[in-house]
All heavy atoms as an XYZ file, in Angstrom:
685
protein
N       0.815     -1.204      0.000
C       0.000      0.000      0.000
C       0.856      1.265      0.000
O       0.415      2.282     -0.505
C      -0.923      0.009      1.208
C      -2.144     -0.892      1.074
S      -3.083     -0.690     -0.435
C      -3.987      0.779     -0.103
N       2.055      1.195      0.535
C       2.908      2.378      0.560
C       3.264      2.830     -0.845
O       3.325      4.035     -1.122
C       4.172      2.105      1.370
C       3.909      1.913      2.843
C       5.153      1.491      3.599
O       6.228      1.398      2.993
O       5.029      1.259      4.811
N       3.474      1.867     -1.747
C       3.779      2.214     -3.133
C       2.588      2.907     -3.796
O       2.764      3.851     -4.571
C       4.182      0.970     -3.919
N       1.387      2.457     -3.489
C       0.183      3.082     -4.048
C       0.082      4.526     -3.571
O      -0.150      5.445     -4.369
C      -1.087      2.277     -3.669
C      -2.345      3.037     -4.061
C      -1.060      0.911     -4.316
N       0.276      4.746     -2.276
C       0.211      6.108     -1.732
C       1.314      6.983     -2.319
O       1.095      8.161     -2.627
C       0.306      6.098     -0.209
C      -0.872      5.439      0.466
C      -0.692      4.618      1.558
C      -2.174      5.633      0.010
C      -1.767      4.006      2.183
C      -3.255      5.028      0.628
C      -3.039      4.218      1.716
O      -4.107      3.615      2.324
N       2.491      6.422     -2.493
C       3.596      7.167     -3.090
C       3.309      7.558     -4.524
O       3.586      8.691     -4.946
N       2.746      6.625     -5.295
C       2.403      6.932     -6.692
C       1.286      7.968     -6.774
O       1.340      8.870     -7.610
C       1.980      5.661     -7.421
C       3.071      4.927     -8.171
C       2.530      3.641     -8.791
C       3.692      5.788     -9.225
N       0.301      7.848     -5.923
C      -0.788      8.838     -5.916
C      -0.229     10.219     -5.604
O      -0.559     11.204     -6.275
C      -1.896      8.433     -4.921
C      -2.655      7.220     -5.445
C      -2.867      9.599     -4.680
C      -3.620      6.603     -4.451
N       0.645     10.303     -4.621
C       1.261     11.585     -4.264
C       2.072     12.151     -5.425
O       1.983     13.342     -5.736
C       2.169     11.429     -3.042
O       1.447     10.995     -1.936
N       2.839     11.308     -6.075
C       3.658     11.748     -7.199
C       2.796     12.237     -8.351
O       3.076     13.280     -8.958
C       4.569     10.598     -7.669
O       5.376     10.165     -6.572
C       5.461     11.040     -8.806
N       1.731     11.515     -8.649
C       0.836     11.907     -9.741
C       0.147     13.228     -9.416
O       0.045     14.118    -10.277
C      -0.184     10.789    -10.026
C       0.536      9.581    -10.635
C      -1.311     11.281    -10.928
C      -0.286      8.311    -10.656
N      -0.298     13.396     -8.179
C      -0.944     14.654     -7.791
C       0.019     15.829     -7.867
O      -0.353     16.925     -8.320
C      -1.544     14.530     -6.385
C      -2.756     13.621     -6.267
C      -3.195     13.510     -4.805
C      -3.898     14.117     -7.138
N       1.261     15.615     -7.458
C       2.258     16.685     -7.552
C       2.575     17.024     -9.003
O       2.778     18.195     -9.351
C       3.528     16.293     -6.797
C       3.423     16.314     -5.278
C       4.666     15.693     -4.650
C       3.227     17.738     -4.777
N       2.602     16.027     -9.861
C       2.848     16.276    -11.285
C       1.696     17.069    -11.898
O       1.928     17.980    -12.711
C       3.044     14.957    -12.021
N       0.467     16.740    -11.512
C      -0.693     17.491    -12.006
C      -0.654     18.927    -11.499
O      -0.926     19.875    -12.252
C      -2.003     16.781    -11.610
C      -2.135     15.458    -12.368
C      -3.218     17.673    -11.848
C      -3.240     14.555    -11.861
N      -0.273     19.111    -10.241
C      -0.136     20.456     -9.684
C       0.930     21.237    -10.438
O       0.726     22.399    -10.811
C       0.203     20.385     -8.195
C       0.481     21.726     -7.519
C      -0.767     22.598     -7.528
C       0.988     21.508     -6.106
N       2.074     20.616    -10.696
C       3.149     21.277    -11.438
C       2.665     21.707    -12.819
O       2.894     22.843    -13.249
C       4.361     20.355    -11.574
C       5.416     20.913    -12.475
C       6.346     21.813    -11.996
C       5.456     20.558    -13.814
C       7.307     22.353    -12.831
C       6.422     21.084    -14.653
C       7.341     21.978    -14.164
N       2.001     20.796    -13.522
C       1.513     21.100    -14.869
C       0.491     22.230    -14.831
O       0.511     23.121    -15.688
C       0.914     19.839    -15.513
O       1.900     18.801    -15.499
C       0.487     20.100    -16.946
N      -0.376     22.218    -13.839
C      -1.367     23.289    -13.688
C      -0.702     24.635    -13.447
O      -1.102     25.652    -14.033
C      -2.321     22.979    -12.534
O      -2.976     21.768    -12.752
N       0.306     24.650    -12.598
C       1.031     25.895    -12.337
C       1.784     26.375    -13.578
O       1.878     27.580    -13.826
C       1.993     25.723    -11.160
C       1.334     25.579     -9.801
C       2.365     25.236     -8.729
C       0.577     26.835     -9.429
N       2.279     25.446    -14.378
C       2.969     25.815    -15.611
C       1.985     26.450    -16.595
O       2.307     27.452    -17.233
C       3.627     24.587    -16.236
C       4.587     24.928    -17.346
C       5.805     25.658    -16.841
O       6.397     25.280    -15.838
N       6.168     26.716    -17.516
N       0.793     25.892    -16.713
C      -0.238     26.472    -17.577
C      -0.601     27.872    -17.088
O      -0.712     28.818    -17.884
C      -1.480     25.559    -17.636
C      -2.661     26.259    -18.301
C      -1.152     24.267    -18.360
N      -0.758     28.026    -15.783
C      -1.056     29.340    -15.208
C       0.064     30.328    -15.531
O      -0.192     31.479    -15.907
C      -1.243     29.219    -13.688
C      -1.425     30.537    -12.999
C      -2.623     31.216    -13.089
C      -0.390     31.103    -12.267
C      -2.791     32.431    -12.462
C      -0.548     32.314    -11.634
C      -1.756     32.990    -11.733
N       1.309     29.873    -15.404
C       2.455     30.745    -15.698
C       2.451     31.162    -17.169
O       2.733     32.318    -17.491
C       3.759     30.035    -15.361
C       4.987     30.888    -15.544
C       6.260     30.184    -15.137
O       6.250     28.955    -14.973
O       7.280     30.875    -14.998
N       2.136     30.249    -18.054
C       2.066     30.578    -19.482
C       0.996     31.638    -19.745
O       1.206     32.567    -20.517
C       1.749     29.337    -20.312
C       2.913     28.421    -20.574
C       4.185     28.668    -20.058
C       2.739     27.277    -21.333
C       5.239     27.815    -20.305
C       3.797     26.413    -21.587
C       5.042     26.698    -21.070
O       6.077     25.853    -21.326
N      -0.153     31.492    -19.110
C      -1.247     32.435    -19.332
C      -0.941     33.815    -18.766
O      -1.385     34.828    -19.315
C      -2.542     31.893    -18.719
C      -3.129     30.738    -19.488
C      -4.444     30.317    -18.896
C      -5.043     29.208    -19.736
N      -6.395     28.856    -19.308
N      -0.207     33.869    -17.669
C       0.069     35.138    -17.001
C       1.362     35.812    -17.460
O       1.651     36.931    -17.040
C       0.124     34.923    -15.481
C      -1.187     34.475    -14.877
C      -2.288     35.514    -15.038
O      -2.024     36.720    -14.849
O      -3.416     35.103    -15.382
N       2.127     35.158    -18.299
C       3.402     35.734    -18.750
C       3.145     37.022    -19.529
O       2.206     37.126    -20.313
C       4.152     34.734    -19.613
N       4.015     37.990    -19.304
C       3.869     39.276    -19.997
C       4.567     39.267    -21.354
O       4.679     40.306    -21.994
C       4.446     40.392    -19.123
O       5.822     40.145    -18.874
N       5.029     38.125    -21.777
C       5.711     37.980    -23.067
C       5.208     36.706    -23.737
O       4.547     35.889    -23.109
C       7.229     37.917    -22.872
C       7.666     36.860    -21.904
C       7.949     35.575    -22.324
C       7.776     37.151    -20.545
C       8.329     34.597    -21.434
C       8.172     36.176    -19.642
C       8.448     34.899    -20.086
N       5.517     36.577    -25.017
C       5.128     35.351    -25.712
C       6.326     34.802    -26.484
O       7.408     35.376    -26.458
C       3.903     35.564    -26.597
C       4.135     36.589    -27.674
O       5.230     36.688    -28.228
N       3.104     37.366    -27.980
N       6.100     33.711    -27.184
C       7.204     33.005    -27.838
C       7.836     33.827    -28.961
O       8.999     33.634    -29.304
C       6.739     31.624    -28.344
C       7.934     30.737    -28.660
C       5.813     31.771    -29.536
C       7.595     29.282    -28.851
N       7.108     34.774    -29.503
C       7.637     35.566    -30.612
C       8.226     36.908    -30.182
O       8.533     37.737    -31.023
C       6.532     35.787    -31.651
O       5.473     36.527    -31.084
N       8.406     37.116    -28.881
C       8.927     38.391    -28.383
C      10.447     38.481    -28.364
O      10.992     39.438    -27.846
C       8.413     38.674    -26.962
C       6.994     39.207    -26.961
O       6.524     39.620    -28.039
O       6.367     39.209    -25.892
N      11.114     37.514    -28.881
C      12.570     37.577    -28.906
C      13.184     36.313    -28.340
O      12.510     35.301    -28.109
N      14.478     36.391    -28.090
C      15.227     35.208    -27.657
C      14.782     34.722    -26.286
O      14.715     33.514    -26.044
C      16.748     35.460    -27.708
C      17.521     34.163    -27.521
C      17.170     36.487    -26.677
C      17.415     33.218    -28.670
N      14.459     35.629    -25.369
C      14.043     35.190    -24.038
C      12.724     34.423    -24.108
O      12.592     33.346    -23.538
C      13.913     36.365    -23.070
C      13.485     35.911    -21.697
C      14.402     35.338    -20.834
C      12.161     35.997    -21.287
C      14.019     34.870    -19.582
C      11.765     35.538    -20.044
C      12.705     34.984    -19.197
O      12.312     34.525    -17.977
N      11.749     34.983    -24.804
C      10.449     34.328    -24.896
C      10.536     32.979    -25.578
O       9.970     31.995    -25.112
N      11.278     32.916    -26.680
C      11.372     31.648    -27.399
C      12.145     30.610    -26.587
O      11.753     29.443    -26.539
C      12.007     31.837    -28.770
O      13.296     32.386    -28.663
N      13.217     31.027    -25.927
C      13.979     30.088    -25.096
C      13.146     29.610    -23.906
O      13.113     28.420    -23.593
C      15.279     30.741    -24.590
O      16.043     31.171    -25.711
C      16.088     29.771    -23.758
N      12.462     30.540    -23.263
C      11.636     30.188    -22.109
C      10.553     29.184    -22.481
O      10.408     28.139    -21.835
C      10.994     31.448    -21.513
C      10.000     31.169    -20.436
C      10.417     30.910    -19.145
C       8.632     31.144    -20.714
C       9.488     30.635    -18.140
C       7.705     30.872    -19.720
C       8.148     30.616    -18.435
N       9.802     29.492    -23.531
C       8.688     28.612    -23.890
C       9.160     27.281    -24.452
O       8.527     26.252    -24.223
C       7.739     29.314    -24.861
C       6.828     30.301    -24.177
C       7.059     31.655    -24.290
C       5.761     29.866    -23.417
C       6.227     32.568    -23.658
C       4.922     30.762    -22.780
C       5.164     32.123    -22.899
N      10.272     27.267    -25.168
C      10.780     25.998    -25.685
C      11.297     25.112    -24.546
O      10.965     23.925    -24.474
C      11.899     26.237    -26.702
C      11.411     26.785    -28.018
S      10.289     25.696    -28.881
C      11.381     24.397    -29.361
N      12.095     25.671    -23.658
C      12.669     24.875    -22.564
C      11.583     24.385    -21.606
O      11.523     23.194    -21.276
C      13.715     25.693    -21.812
N      10.721     25.287    -21.167
C       9.686     24.882    -20.223
C       8.622     24.034    -20.906
O       8.007     23.168    -20.277
C       9.040     26.096    -19.537
O       8.492     26.960    -20.534
C      10.050     26.852    -18.689
N       8.409     24.260    -22.202
C       7.447     23.441    -22.944
C       7.908     22.005    -23.076
O       7.126     21.068    -22.876
N       9.189     21.811    -23.423
C       9.712     20.445    -23.506
C       9.673     19.767    -22.142
O       9.334     18.587    -22.035
C      11.146     20.440    -24.057
C      11.209     20.513    -25.550
C      11.916     21.535    -26.168
C      10.561     19.584    -26.347
C      11.969     21.621    -27.546
C      10.613     19.652    -27.727
C      11.325     20.683    -28.334
N      10.015     20.515    -21.100
C       9.971     19.926    -19.760
C       8.537     19.588    -19.364
O       8.267     18.522    -18.799
C      10.597     20.867    -18.729
C      10.603     20.300    -17.364
N       9.775     20.761    -16.372
C      11.313     19.283    -16.821
C       9.983     20.058    -15.270
N      10.902     19.152    -15.511
N       7.598     20.484    -19.670
C       6.195     20.223    -19.361
C       5.672     19.006    -20.102
O       4.939     18.185    -19.542
N       6.058     18.852    -21.367
C       5.662     17.685    -22.140
C       6.227     16.416    -21.505
O       5.531     15.410    -21.383
C       6.136     17.829    -23.589
C       5.734     16.688    -24.473
C       4.406     16.509    -24.833
C       6.675     15.793    -24.938
C       4.026     15.457    -25.646
C       6.311     14.739    -25.757
C       4.981     14.569    -26.109
N       7.476     16.486    -21.058
C       8.120     15.361    -20.385
C       7.338     14.991    -19.115
O       7.107     13.808    -18.842
C       9.564     15.734    -20.049
C      10.305     14.715    -19.268
N      10.881     13.606    -19.840
C      10.591     14.639    -17.945
C      11.471     12.893    -18.907
N      11.306     13.501    -17.742
N       6.929     15.982    -18.359
C       6.169     15.735    -17.122
C       4.808     15.120    -17.440
O       4.365     14.190    -16.751
C       6.018     17.037    -16.304
C       5.052     16.851    -15.139
C       7.375     17.510    -15.795
N       4.144     15.593    -18.480
C       2.834     15.046    -18.845
C       2.958     13.582    -19.244
O       2.160     12.730    -18.804
C       2.186     15.884    -19.966
C       1.769     17.242    -19.415
C       0.985     15.162    -20.577
C       1.370     18.250    -20.478
N       3.943     13.250    -20.072
C       4.144     11.860    -20.490
C       4.481     11.000    -19.267
O       3.946      9.898    -19.103
C       5.257     11.752    -21.554
C       4.847     12.497    -22.816
C       5.582     10.297    -21.867
C       3.588     11.998    -23.475
N       5.354     11.493    -18.393
C       5.694     10.755    -17.173
C       4.485     10.542    -16.280
O       4.317      9.472    -15.684
N       3.620     11.533    -16.196
C       2.401     11.412    -15.397
C       1.497     10.317    -15.963
O       0.923      9.521    -15.206
C       1.641     12.755    -15.356
O       2.521     13.771    -14.866
C       0.420     12.675    -14.468
N       1.395     10.272    -17.284
C       0.593      9.206    -17.903
C       1.195      7.834    -17.628
O       0.473      6.886    -17.296
C       0.476      9.444    -19.407
C      -0.322     10.674    -19.824
C      -0.229     10.887    -21.328
C      -1.762     10.550    -19.379
N       2.519      7.714    -17.765
C       3.200      6.442    -17.460
C       2.930      6.011    -16.023
O       2.609      4.854    -15.753
C       4.709      6.567    -17.649
C       5.187      6.586    -19.064
C       6.486      6.968    -19.350
C       4.373      6.226    -20.118
C       6.956      6.994    -20.647
C       4.830      6.239    -21.422
C       6.131      6.628    -21.689
N       3.073      6.955    -15.095
C       2.891      6.615    -13.682
C       1.435      6.306    -13.350
O       1.158      5.475    -12.480
C       3.422      7.738    -12.794
C       4.936      7.917    -12.829
C       5.345      9.117    -11.984
C       5.659      6.660    -12.365
N       0.507      6.935    -14.049
C      -0.914      6.636    -13.836
C      -1.222      5.201    -14.279
O      -1.936      4.462    -13.582
C      -1.801      7.641    -14.593
O      -1.484      8.963    -14.130
C      -3.270      7.355    -14.368
N      -0.667      4.798    -15.418
C      -0.831      3.414    -15.868
C      -0.218      2.460    -14.846
O      -0.810      1.432    -14.491
C      -0.212      3.213    -17.268
C      -0.126      1.735    -17.629
C      -1.000      3.981    -18.313
N       0.968      2.803    -14.343
C       1.620      1.962    -13.331
C       0.785      1.880    -12.058
O       0.740      0.826    -11.418
C       3.015      2.494    -13.015
S       4.220      2.154    -14.288
N       0.126      2.967    -11.683
C      -0.724      2.953    -10.494
C      -1.849      1.937    -10.660
O      -2.087      1.121     -9.759
C      -1.305      4.342    -10.233
C      -2.317      4.448     -9.095
C      -1.669      4.096     -7.756
C      -2.932      5.832     -9.056
N      -2.521      1.959    -11.803
C      -3.600      0.996    -12.027
C      -3.066     -0.432    -12.084
O      -3.697     -1.357    -11.574
C      -4.377      1.338    -13.295
C      -5.247      2.560    -13.132
C      -4.972      3.714    -13.842
C      -6.322      2.557    -12.262
C      -5.755      4.845    -13.697
C      -7.115      3.678    -12.098
C      -6.822      4.829    -12.824
N      -1.900     -0.616    -12.685
C      -1.308     -1.952    -12.725
C      -0.922     -2.411    -11.324
O      -1.068     -3.582    -10.979
C      -0.089     -1.966    -13.645
C      -0.469     -1.842    -15.116
C       0.703     -2.028    -16.014
N       1.153     -3.414    -15.920
C       2.338     -3.834    -16.311
N       3.208     -2.988    -16.834
N       2.672     -5.101    -16.203
N      -0.401     -1.490    -10.511
C      -0.019     -1.831     -9.139
C      -1.242     -2.213     -8.313
O      -1.217     -3.194     -7.564
C       0.718     -0.661     -8.500
C       1.315     -0.873     -7.124
C       2.381     -1.961     -7.164
C       1.919      0.419     -6.604
N      -2.317     -1.461     -8.477
C      -3.552     -1.763     -7.754
C      -4.083     -3.147     -8.152
O      -4.623     -3.877     -7.322
C      -4.611     -0.671     -8.004
C      -4.181      0.620     -7.305
C      -5.997     -1.107     -7.546
C      -5.002      1.842     -7.670
N      -3.899     -3.528     -9.417
C      -4.374     -4.829     -9.914
C      -3.331     -5.940     -9.778
O      -3.473     -6.996    -10.390
C      -4.819     -4.697    -11.376
C      -6.070     -3.879    -11.506
O      -7.013     -4.063    -10.753
N      -6.080     -2.960    -12.446
N      -2.302     -5.694     -8.989
C      -1.262     -6.687     -8.684
C      -0.557     -7.239     -9.923
O      -0.284     -8.425    -10.013
C      -1.841     -7.839     -7.856
C      -2.329     -7.366     -6.513
O      -1.651     -6.593     -5.836
N      -3.510     -7.803     -6.132
N      -0.235     -6.373    -10.869
C       0.484     -6.798    -12.069
C       1.993     -6.853    -11.854
O       2.712     -7.358    -12.716
C       0.190     -5.861    -13.237
C      -1.194     -5.987    -13.772
N      -1.614     -5.330    -14.892
C      -2.271     -6.696    -13.340
C      -2.876     -5.620    -15.143
N      -3.304     -6.443    -14.199
N       2.488     -6.309    -10.759
C       3.923     -6.271    -10.484
C       4.281     -7.242     -9.360
O       3.542     -7.407     -8.403
C       4.374     -4.869    -10.088
C       4.164     -3.838    -11.167
C       3.402     -2.713    -10.929
C       4.729     -3.994    -12.423
C       3.208     -1.761    -11.906
C       4.543     -3.051    -13.415
C       3.775     -1.932    -13.155
N       5.437     -7.884     -9.520
C       5.982     -8.747     -8.470
C       7.435     -8.343     -8.240
O       7.970     -7.468     -8.918
C       5.940    -10.229     -8.892
O       6.820    -10.427    -10.005
C       4.519    -10.666     -9.261
N       8.086     -9.020     -7.311
C       9.497     -8.758     -7.034
C      10.347     -8.996     -8.282
O      11.290     -8.263     -8.548
C       9.980     -9.670     -5.878
C       9.230     -9.355     -4.605
C      11.475     -9.576     -5.699
C       9.768     -8.201     -3.815
N       9.981    -10.000     -9.067
C      10.761    -10.346    -10.254
C      10.225     -9.719    -11.540
O      10.946     -9.628    -12.528
C      10.804    -11.868    -10.425
C      11.466    -12.636     -9.284
C      11.324    -14.140     -9.506
C      12.927    -12.238     -9.150
N       8.986     -9.292    -11.550
C       8.352     -8.770    -12.757
C       7.832     -7.351    -12.479
O       6.685     -7.168    -12.039
C       7.197     -9.682    -13.184
C       6.480     -9.207    -14.404
N       7.005     -9.317    -15.660
C       5.275     -8.604    -14.557
C       6.158     -8.814    -16.535
N       5.100     -8.370    -15.884
N       8.690     -6.347    -12.714
C       8.302     -4.971    -12.444
C       9.004     -3.976    -13.377
O       9.166     -2.809    -13.057
C       8.612     -4.606    -10.990
C      10.057     -4.759    -10.634
N      10.570     -5.951    -10.208
C      11.080     -3.888    -10.667
C      11.869     -5.795     -9.977
N      12.210     -4.550    -10.268
N       9.405     -4.447    -14.569
C      10.142     -3.571    -15.468
C       9.328     -2.347    -15.895
O       9.881     -1.248    -16.009
C      10.627     -4.326    -16.718
C      11.348     -3.417    -17.664
C      12.622     -2.986    -17.385
C      10.726     -2.968    -18.815
C      13.292     -2.117    -18.235
C      11.379     -2.100    -19.672
C      12.669     -1.671    -19.390
N       8.026     -2.508    -16.125
C       7.198     -1.379    -16.524
C       7.226     -0.261    -15.504
O       7.337      0.918    -15.842
N       7.153     -0.629    -14.242
C       7.221      0.371    -13.175
C       8.596      1.006    -13.119
O       8.728      2.236    -13.004
C       6.890     -0.300    -11.832
C       6.863      0.678    -10.691
C       5.727      1.425    -10.452
C       7.961      0.836     -9.877
C       5.695      2.327     -9.401
C       7.938      1.732     -8.839
C       6.803      2.486     -8.593
N       9.630      0.196    -13.225
C      10.998      0.714    -13.177
C      11.290      1.636    -14.359
O      11.911      2.690    -14.201
C      11.998     -0.443    -13.143
C      13.411      0.009    -12.866
C      14.357     -1.150    -12.655
O      13.909     -2.309    -12.511
O      15.569     -0.888    -12.633
N      10.808      1.261    -15.545
C      11.029      2.084    -16.732
C      10.313      3.435    -16.573
O      10.879      4.486    -16.924
C      10.529      1.359    -17.973
N       9.100      3.428    -16.045
C       8.377      4.675    -15.824
C       9.093      5.544    -14.794
O       9.167      6.767    -14.953
C       6.947      4.381    -15.371
N       9.614      4.922    -13.765
C      10.338      5.678    -12.727
C      11.625      6.285    -13.296
O      11.958      7.431    -12.989
C      10.657      4.773    -11.551
N      12.319      5.551    -14.133
C      13.545      6.081    -14.744
C      13.242      7.199    -15.716
O      14.008      8.141    -15.864
C      14.335      4.966    -15.435
C      15.208      4.226    -14.498
C      14.964      3.011    -13.948
C      16.464      4.652    -13.959
N      15.986      2.652    -13.120
C      16.924      3.640    -13.109
C      17.246      5.785    -14.134
C      18.123      3.736    -12.423
C      18.429      5.891    -13.452
C      18.859      4.863    -12.608
N      12.106      7.111    -16.416
C      11.729      8.156    -17.351
C      11.526      9.456    -16.606
O      11.916     10.510    -16.974
C      10.465      7.786    -18.122
C      10.037      8.877    -19.076
C      10.625      8.994    -20.323
C       9.059      9.808    -18.725
C      10.252     10.005    -21.199
C       8.690     10.814    -19.592
C       9.278     10.924    -20.812
O       8.910     11.927    -21.669
């Protein structure tokens, strides 16, 4: 059960992070076409945000698999791969 609680916490924090990133994008006083700062900011944070969204999806799938007892001591590569991602 500790792994389930840990995954739920991680997924909720990832959703919070993504929500705050969306809020930051909406409230920014610049946009991607305002010069080097805007384009660098949106490209770097956009790639990171995309990475977080994909990781959140991976971990959500792992949460459902964990709840359904799909992982064992010897068979847990999907969970490990998601954690490494």
